C-alpha positions as CSV (number, residue, x, y, z in Angstrom):
1,M,86.6,129.1,103.8
2,W,88.7,126.0,105.2
3,H,92.3,126.7,106.9
4,V,95.4,124.9,107.1
5,S,97.4,126.0,110.0
6,G,101.5,126.6,110.1
7,N,102.3,123.1,111.5
8,Q,99.6,121.1,109.1
9,L,101.4,122.8,105.8
10,K,105.0,121.8,107.2
11,Y,103.8,118.3,108.4
12,K,102.2,118.0,104.6
13,V,105.5,119.4,102.9
14,H,107.7,117.2,104.5
15,F,105.9,114.1,104.2
16,S,105.0,115.3,100.4
17,N,109.3,115.6,99.9
18,F,109.0,111.9,101.6
19,V,107.1,110.5,99.3
20,S,109.2,111.9,96.4
21,L,112.0,110.6,97.9
22,L,110.7,106.7,98.6
23,V,109.0,107.4,94.8
24,A,112.9,108.3,93.4
25,M,114.8,105.4,95.1
26,L,112.1,102.7,93.5
27,I,112.8,104.4,90.1
28,I,116.7,103.9,90.6
29,S,116.7,100.6,92.5
30,P,117.6,97.8,91.0
31,Y,114.1,96.2,91.4
32,G,112.6,98.7,89.1
33,E,113.1,96.7,85.6
34,C,116.4,95.0,86.2
35,K,115.9,91.7,84.3
36,A,118.7,88.9,85.2
37,Q,119.6,86.1,82.4
38,G,117.7,82.8,83.2
39,T,114.2,81.8,84.8
40,R,112.5,84.8,88.1
41,V,111.4,82.8,90.9
42,N,109.0,84.9,93.2
43,D,108.2,83.8,96.3
44,P,104.4,84.3,96.7
45,D,104.6,84.8,100.8
46,V,105.6,87.3,103.1
47,G,108.2,86.7,105.1
48,G,109.3,87.9,108.2
49,W,112.6,89.8,109.7
50,Y,113.1,90.7,113.1
51,I,116.5,93.0,114.7
52,V,117.2,93.9,118.1
53,N,120.3,96.4,118.0
54,A,122.0,98.1,121.0
55,K,124.4,100.6,120.8
56,V,126.6,102.1,123.8
57,E,128.4,105.2,123.6
58,H,131.6,105.2,125.4
59,N,133.0,108.8,124.9
60,K,132.8,111.6,122.3
61,K,134.5,109.2,119.6
62,V,133.5,105.7,121.0
63,N,130.9,103.3,120.4
64,S,130.3,99.3,120.6
65,F,127.0,97.6,119.2
66,F,126.0,94.3,119.5
67,E,122.9,92.9,117.2
68,I,120.7,89.7,117.0
69,Q,118.3,88.8,114.1
70,A,116.2,86.3,112.8
71,R,114.4,86.0,109.6
72,A,111.3,83.5,108.8
73,W,109.7,82.7,105.7
74,N,106.9,83.4,107.1
75,P,106.1,86.5,109.1
76,N,105.6,84.2,112.7
77,K,107.2,81.1,111.6
78,S,109.4,78.4,109.4
79,F,112.6,80.5,110.7
80,F,115.1,79.7,108.7
81,Y,118.2,82.1,109.6
82,H,119.4,84.1,112.2
83,E,122.7,85.6,113.6
84,V,124.5,87.1,116.0
85,K,126.9,90.2,115.8
86,G,129.0,93.0,117.3
87,G,131.9,95.1,117.5
88,I,133.3,98.8,118.0
89,G,132.6,101.9,116.2
90,Y,135.0,105.0,115.9
91,K,134.0,108.9,115.0
92,L,136.6,110.7,113.4
93,K,134.5,113.8,112.9
94,E,130.5,114.1,113.4
95,S,130.2,113.0,109.6
96,V,132.0,110.4,109.7
97,Q,132.2,107.2,111.2
98,T,134.2,104.2,111.0
99,F,133.0,100.3,112.2
100,L,134.6,97.2,112.6
101,G,132.5,93.9,113.3
102,I,132.2,90.2,113.7
103,G,129.5,87.9,113.8
104,R,127.8,84.3,113.8
105,Y,125.2,83.8,110.7
106,A,123.2,80.2,110.1
107,T,120.6,79.1,107.1
108,Y,118.2,76.5,107.2
109,A,116.0,75.1,104.7
110,N,113.3,76.6,104.3
111,N,110.9,74.0,106.3
112,T,107.4,75.2,106.7
113,D,106.7,73.3,109.7
114,A,110.1,73.6,111.6
115,N,112.1,76.6,113.1
116,F,115.8,76.5,112.4
117,K,115.8,72.6,111.7
118,K,118.9,70.9,112.3
119,P,121.4,70.4,110.5
120,A,122.0,74.1,109.1
121,L,122.7,74.2,105.4
122,F,125.4,77.1,105.7
123,Q,127.3,78.6,108.8
124,E,129.2,81.5,108.3
125,L,131.8,83.4,110.4
126,R,132.4,86.9,109.3
127,L,134.7,90.1,109.5
128,W,133.6,93.8,108.1
129,Q,135.6,97.0,108.3
130,Q,132.7,99.9,107.4
131,V,132.8,104.0,107.0
132,N,129.1,105.8,107.7
133,L,128.8,109.2,105.9
134,S,126.2,111.5,107.4
135,N,124.6,114.5,105.7
136,D,122.0,116.7,105.9
137,I,119.6,118.2,103.1
138,G,117.7,120.5,104.9
139,R,115.5,118.2,107.5
140,V,116.6,115.1,105.2
141,K,119.5,112.8,106.9
142,I,121.1,111.0,104.3
143,E,123.9,108.2,105.4
144,H,126.2,106.2,102.3
145,R,127.1,103.0,104.0
146,Y,130.6,101.2,102.8
147,R,130.9,97.8,104.0
148,I,133.9,95.6,102.7
149,E,133.2,91.9,104.5
150,Q,135.5,88.6,104.8
151,R,132.7,85.7,105.2
152,F,134.3,82.2,106.5
153,F,132.3,79.2,105.4
154,D,132.0,75.5,107.2
155,G,134.0,73.5,105.5
156,G,137.0,76.0,104.3
157,R,135.0,78.0,101.5
158,Y,136.2,82.1,101.9
159,R,134.9,84.8,99.9
160,N,134.5,88.7,100.2
161,R,131.5,91.1,99.4
162,F,131.6,94.6,98.9
163,R,127.9,96.6,99.8
164,Y,126.8,100.3,99.4
165,R,123.8,101.2,101.2
166,I,122.0,104.9,101.1
167,N,119.8,105.4,103.4
168,A,117.5,108.1,104.0
169,V,115.7,109.5,107.3
170,V,113.1,112.6,107.7
171,P,111.1,113.4,110.8
172,L,107.5,114.2,110.2
173,N,106.6,115.7,113.1
174,H,109.5,117.5,114.3
175,Y,112.3,118.9,112.3
176,F,115.1,117.3,114.2
177,L,114.8,113.7,115.3
178,E,114.5,113.8,119.5
179,E,112.0,112.1,121.8
180,K,108.5,111.4,120.4
181,T,109.2,112.1,116.8
182,I,107.9,110.1,113.8
183,F,110.1,109.7,111.1
184,G,110.3,108.1,107.8
185,I,113.1,106.0,106.4
186,V,113.6,104.3,103.1
187,S,116.9,102.7,101.5
188,N,118.6,100.5,99.0
189,E,121.9,98.4,99.3
190,V,123.0,96.8,96.4
191,F,125.6,94.0,97.2
192,F,129.3,93.0,94.8
193,N,131.4,90.5,94.8
194,N,134.8,89.7,93.0
195,N,135.2,86.3,92.6
196,E,131.9,84.6,91.7
197,D,129.5,84.9,88.5
198,P,127.3,87.4,88.5
199,L,129.7,89.7,90.3
200,F,126.6,91.9,91.4
201,E,124.4,89.2,93.2
202,R,122.3,91.3,95.7
203,N,119.7,94.6,96.0
204,R,118.0,95.1,99.3
205,F,115.4,97.7,99.1
206,F,113.3,99.3,102.6
207,A,110.5,101.7,103.2
208,G,108.8,101.8,106.7
209,I,107.7,104.1,109.9
210,G,110.0,104.5,112.5
211,Y,109.5,106.5,116.1
212,E,111.9,107.6,118.6
213,I,110.0,106.7,121.9
214,T,112.4,107.5,124.3
215,P,116.1,108.5,123.8
216,L,116.8,105.0,124.5
217,I,114.3,103.3,122.4
218,T,113.8,103.4,119.4
219,T,112.0,101.6,116.5
220,N,110.8,101.3,112.8
221,A,108.8,98.8,110.6
222,G,108.3,98.4,107.1
223,W,108.2,96.6,103.9
224,L,111.7,95.3,102.8
225,S,112.2,93.4,99.2
226,Q,115.3,91.3,98.4
227,I,116.8,90.6,95.3
228,D,119.3,87.6,94.8
229,Y,121.1,87.0,91.6
230,S,123.0,84.1,90.1
231,K,123.9,82.5,86.9
232,T,120.5,81.0,86.1
233,N,117.8,83.0,87.7
234,Q,116.8,86.0,90.0
235,L,115.0,85.0,93.2
236,S,112.8,87.8,94.8
237,K,111.5,87.6,98.2
238,H,109.6,89.8,100.4
239,Y,109.6,91.0,104.3
240,F,108.1,92.6,107.0
241,Q,110.7,93.8,108.9
242,L,110.4,95.2,112.7
243,A,113.4,96.3,114.5
244,V,114.2,97.8,118.1
245,L,117.3,99.7,118.7
246,L,118.4,100.5,122.1
247,S,120.5,103.8,122.5
248,F,122.8,104.1,125.7
249,R,123.7,107.4,125.2
250,K,126.0,109.5,128.4
251,K,123.7,112.6,129.2
252,G,124.5,115.5,127.4
253,S,125.8,113.8,124.6
254,T,125.0,114.7,121.1
255,K,122.1,113.2,119.5
256,I,122.3,110.2,117.3
257,L,120.5,111.9,114.0
258,H,120.5,109.0,111.6
259,P,118.9,105.8,113.1
260,S,118.7,102.2,111.3
261,S,119.8,99.0,111.9
262,E,123.4,98.0,111.8
263,D,122.4,95.4,108.7
């Protein structure tokens, strides 16, 4: 007779719950059957999206963060985008955090034989204000992120943008997110503006797997799909995303229960 241990059964149940959540977010994502007027354009190649994020906990209320990103048209070549940003966060209570951030962003031509080929197509200074609301549903860690951005482009152009992301993290081999924990992570984010057509300009979906190596180092990797909308077409691009998250916390501080990159 075949037997299943309690731990094996719990692992299968929680993994099944994570898969169900992933399927549900795929269904509700605008990526599902969303159609834009005009022509849909898809790049057949998978790109690379790489992130290093560091967060420093100064006390129970205040933390700061720093992040660098690079994106490539292919997994390891034709780098066409980079950003450097940082900011400060303040915890109003355990489930509510606010952030102020600033960053410099540059986009280059999608040139197959060059990385960051100058001159840049766009350079941007961006400010943002953000609120993160978190709650648990059993062992599933849910985060709602609301962000307002002020975008200053070279040449004097200015835009506002509004973003909402729902992020879910499910520990798989432990009940809590602690050292040596494997977790599933899935998120969907929508982008809006208030002065250009279309008002709904982007959807970004991510699904992956993560591992808390030590209390200092967490990493995750997965598949990211992004759709950009314009008046005439919609452009979709898929990426392999790899992120390394560094968390500098005081000894004995509260665990960060919702690991995710800042962007």
